[in-house]
N, C-alpha and C positions, 0 to 999 in steps of 0.2 A: 753632982753633975758629972757625967761621964767625960772622959778624955776624948777629944776629937780624933778621928782617924784620917790621916793625911795620905793622899795618893803618892806613890813612888813614881819616878821618871819612867820606869818600865811599864807600870800600869797606864800611865798617860799615853805613852807611845803606842801601846797595844790598842787602846781605845781610839786613838787617832787613826791608826791603820785600819781598824774595823770600820770606822766611819767612811774612810776613803773607799773601801771595798763595797760598802752598802750604797753610798750616795755619789761616788765619783769625785774626782779632783786630782790635782797633782800631788804626789807624795813628798815626803821629806819635811824637814823643819828648817825654816828660813834662818832663824837665829837661835841656835841651841843654848848659848850662854844666857840669853834673855829668858828663855824658857826655864832654865834651871833657877835663875833668880826669882822668877815669878812663883815657881813651885815652892821654893824654900822660904819665902817671905812669911806666909801664914804660920808655919811651924816655929819660926824664930821669934815671932811676936806674941805667940800664945803663952799665957801664964797659967 
């Protein structure tokens, strides 16, 4: 089984920005610490 590839915060923020450009919405991240926690959870629990 191959190791999973986890997205970095930079990749996620770029994807978010691109979505805003394509579909519209307000920019920014409401709770950056919560976002970081959500991003890091899968990689910290993967064995």
